[in-house]
C-alpha positions in Angstrom: -84.7 25.8 -59.4 -84.0 29.3 -60.4 -86.6 31.9 -61.5 -89.3 29.6 -60.5 -92.0 30.9 -57.9 -94.0 28.3 -56.0 -97.5 28.7 -54.8 -98.3 27.4 -51.3 -101.4 26.7 -49.4 -102.2 29.2 -46.8 -104.0 27.0 -44.3 -106.9 28.6 -42.4 -107.0 31.4 -44.9 -108.7 29.9 -48.0 -112.2 29.3 -46.7 -112.4 26.1 -48.7 -110.4 27.4 -51.6 -107.1 26.2 -52.7 -104.7 27.9 -55.0 -104.3 26.1 -58.4 -102.9 26.6 -61.8 -99.5 27.8 -63.1 -97.9 31.1 -62.1 -98.2 33.7 -64.7 -98.1 37.5 -64.9 -101.2 39.5 -65.9 -102.2 43.0 -66.0 -105.6 43.4 -64.2 -108.0 42.6 -66.9 -105.5 40.7 -69.1 -106.2 37.0 -69.1 -103.2 36.1 -71.2 -99.9 34.4 -69.7 -96.4 35.3 -70.2 -97.5 38.9 -70.5 -98.9 38.3 -74.0 -101.4 41.0 -74.7 -105.1 40.4 -75.3 -106.5 41.8 -78.5 -108.7 44.9 -78.3 -111.9 44.3 -76.5 -115.1 44.9 -78.4 -117.7 47.0 -76.8 -120.6 45.4 -74.8 -124.1 45.5 -76.0 -126.1 48.7 -75.5 -127.7 49.3 -72.2 -131.2 50.4 -71.6 -133.6 51.7 -69.1 -136.2 49.0 -68.2 -139.9 49.6 -67.9 -142.4 47.7 -65.9 -143.3 44.2 -66.7 -140.1 43.7 -68.9 -137.7 40.7 -68.3 -134.2 41.6 -69.1 -131.0 39.4 -68.3 -133.3 37.1 -66.2 -134.5 39.7 -64.0 -138.4 40.3 -64.0 -139.3 43.8 -63.4 -143.0 44.2 -62.3 -145.0 47.3 -61.7 -144.0 47.4 -58.1 -140.4 47.5 -58.6 -139.8 48.9 -62.0 -136.8 50.9 -60.8 -134.8 47.7 -59.7 -132.9 47.5 -62.8 -131.3 50.5 -64.3 -129.0 49.0 -66.9 -128.6 45.7 -69.0 -126.4 44.4 -71.4 -123.7 41.7 -72.4 -120.9 41.7 -70.2 -117.1 41.3 -71.2 -115.3 39.3 -68.4 -111.9 38.6 -66.8 -110.6 37.1 -63.7 -107.9 38.4 -61.2 -106.7 36.7 -58.1 -104.4 37.0 -55.0 -101.1 35.0 -55.5 -99.6 33.1 -52.8 -95.9 33.1 -53.4 -93.1 31.2 -51.5 -89.4 32.3 -52.2 -86.5 30.2 -51.2 -82.7 30.6 -51.5 -82.8 29.1 -54.9 -85.8 31.0 -56.3 -83.7 33.7 -57.8 -80.1 35.0 -57.1 -79.8 37.5 -54.3 -78.2 40.1 -56.7 -81.3 40.0 -58.9 -83.7 40.9 -56.1 -85.6 44.1 -56.1 -87.4 46.1 -53.3 -91.0 46.4 -52.6 -91.3 50.0 -51.7 -93.8 52.0 -49.7 -95.2 55.4 -50.4 -92.1 57.0 -48.9 -89.9 54.8 -51.1 -88.6 52.7 -48.1 -87.9 49.2 -48.7 -90.6 46.9 -47.1 -88.9 43.6 -48.5 -86.6 42.5 -51.3 -88.1 39.9 -53.6 -87.4 38.2 -57.0 -88.6 40.3 -60.1 -91.4 37.9 -60.8 -92.7 38.4 -57.2 -92.8 42.2 -57.7 -94.4 41.9 -61.0 -97.1 39.6 -59.7 -97.8 41.8 -56.9 -98.1 44.8 -58.9 -100.3 43.3 -61.5 -102.7 41.6 -59.2 -102.8 44.3 -56.6 -102.6 42.1 -53.4 -100.1 39.3 -52.8 -98.7 36.9 -50.0 -95.2 36.3 -49.7 -93.4 33.7 -47.7 -89.7 33.9 -47.0 -87.9 32.0 -44.4 -91.1 30.5 -43.0 -92.8 33.9 -42.5 -95.8 34.9 -44.5 -96.4 38.5 -45.2 -99.2 40.3 -47.0 -98.9 43.4 -49.3 -101.3 45.6 -51.1 -100.8 48.2 -53.7 -100.9 51.7 -52.2 -102.3 54.3 -54.6 -102.1 53.9 -58.4 -101.7 50.7 -60.4 -99.3 52.5 -62.6 -95.6 52.9 -61.9 -94.0 56.1 -61.0 -91.5 58.0 -63.0 -88.8 55.8 -61.9 -90.7 52.6 -62.8 -91.6 51.7 -59.2 -94.9 50.7 -57.7 -95.8 51.6 -54.1 -97.0 49.0 -51.6 -98.3 48.7 -48.0 -97.9 45.8 -45.7 -101.4 44.8 -44.4 -100.8 43.9 -40.7 -103.7 43.0 -38.6 -106.1 44.0 -41.4 -109.6 42.4 -41.3 -109.4 42.3 -45.1 -107.5 38.9 -45.4 -107.9 39.0 -49.2 -106.8 42.3 -49.9 -108.4 46.0 -50.6 -110.1 47.3 -53.4 -110.9 50.9 -53.9 -111.5 53.2 -51.0 -110.0 50.5 -48.7 -112.9 48.2 -49.3 -112.3 44.6 -48.5 -112.4 42.1 -51.5 -114.9 39.5 -51.3 -113.9 36.2 -53.4 -116.3 35.2 -55.9 -118.7 38.1 -55.2 -116.4 41.2 -56.0 -116.0 42.8 -59.3 -113.6 45.5 -60.6 -115.2 47.9 -62.9 -114.9 51.2 -64.7 -115.5 53.8 -62.1 -116.3 56.4 -64.6 -119.5 54.4 -65.2 -120.1 52.5 -62.0 -119.5 53.1 -58.4 -118.3 51.2 -55.4 -121.4 49.2 -54.0 -123.2 49.0 -57.4 -124.8 45.5 -57.6 -124.5 43.5 -60.8 -126.8 40.5 -61.3 -125.6 37.8 -63.7 -128.3 35.0 -64.1 -125.9 32.6 -65.7 -123.8 32.5 -62.4 -126.9 31.9 -60.1 -126.6 28.4 -58.5 -123.0 27.8 -59.2 -121.3 25.9 -56.6 -118.5 27.7 -54.7 -115.5 26.0 -53.1 -117.0 26.5 -49.6 -120.1 24.4 -50.7 -122.4 27.2 -50.9 -124.2 28.2 -54.3 -123.8 31.6 -55.8 -126.6 34.1 -55.6 -125.9 35.6 -59.0 -125.3 39.0 -57.5 -121.8 40.7 -57.4 -120.7 44.1 -55.8 -118.3 46.5 -57.4 -115.5 46.9 -55.1 -112.4 47.7 -57.3 -111.2 49.1 -60.4 -108.3 48.4 -62.8 -106.4 50.1 -65.6 -107.7 47.9 -68.4 -111.2 47.8 -67.0 -112.9 50.2 -69.2 -116.5 50.9 -70.5 -119.9 49.7 -69.6 -120.3 45.9 -69.1 -116.5 45.4 -68.6 -115.9 43.4 -65.3 -113.0 41.7 -63.7 -114.1 39.0 -61.4 -112.1 38.6 -58.2 -111.8 34.8 -57.2 -109.6 34.9 -54.1 -106.5 32.5 -54.1 -107.7 30.6 -57.4 -106.3 31.8 -60.6 -108.1 31.7 -63.8 -106.4 28.4 -65.0 -107.3 26.6 -61.8 -109.7 23.6 -62.3 -111.2 24.4 -58.9 -112.3 28.0 -60.0 -116.0 27.9 -60.4 -116.1 31.3 -62.2 -113.5 30.2 -64.8 -115.7 27.0 -65.4 -118.3 29.6 -66.5 -115.8 31.0 -69.0 -115.6 34.2 -67.1 -111.9 34.2 -67.6 -112.3 34.6 -71.3 -112.9 38.1 -72.6 -114.4 36.6 -75.6 -117.3 35.4 -73.5 -120.7 37.3 -73.8 -123.2 36.9 -70.9 -126.2 39.0 -69.9 -126.0 41.3 -66.9 -128.2 43.8 -65.0 -127.2 46.6 -62.7 -129.6 46.2 -59.9 -130.9 49.0 -57.6 -133.4 49.5 -54.8 -134.3 46.6 -52.3 -132.6 43.9 -54.4 -129.3 45.8 -54.2 -129.4 46.6 -50.5 -130.1 42.8 -49.8 -127.1 41.9 -52.0 -124.8 44.4 -50.2 -126.1 43.3 -46.7 -125.6 39.5 -47.5 -122.0 40.3 -48.6 -121.3 42.5 -45.7 -120.5 45.6 -47.9 -118.3 47.7 -47.5 -116.3 45.4 -44.9 
């Protein structure tokens, strides 16, 4: 079965999540398969500063907490995830394999071209060869260097089992978003009322609060968020955020950027920045 990559279940890693759907390559922020480009994304709705006793995006702002919401609008979503990839002798011919390079251009592992592309596009990946599972994360920029190479680091004994966002912040499945860091900052809290109460794979219900932990080359502008869903890709029937149509950039859904005590509580509940 040449040129085919098989997802595997990483027992003990998934916290109740299982990988699903077909393997596909996607630029972070691109929901299409087979590297088909999405159409230009329309701008989100205008944001505004809220005053007391207003109710925006499902958040009631009273006189005692009028500063709790600093921005609101209609979001533009996509989903990204961490692929689990198993390579065997028949996955691709040995002479087609390419290296995953570290920042010193040293070879960490040689893999099939689709594997290298998937790891580069998603940012983090698990690769199993000869029964050994290894974890890799992009090091530095999402963009390839002048020779067309991406650079990676192998994550050994890292407490961040799902991978790293910006500033080496651990990704948190179903609660992390990538955002445009020219508008937002790591640790900003985004409230999405339509997600509150959604059942997650571990049996808990979503609070509706997300924390900015990452960025991406196509994640630009206010209200443009890429939702991280662990090992579940956007085609998986088990992906609860995909069921809310957060994989579709045509979806429009209200959001609010929350500050103050609400934001502190949301960060504490999700153990940010760990």
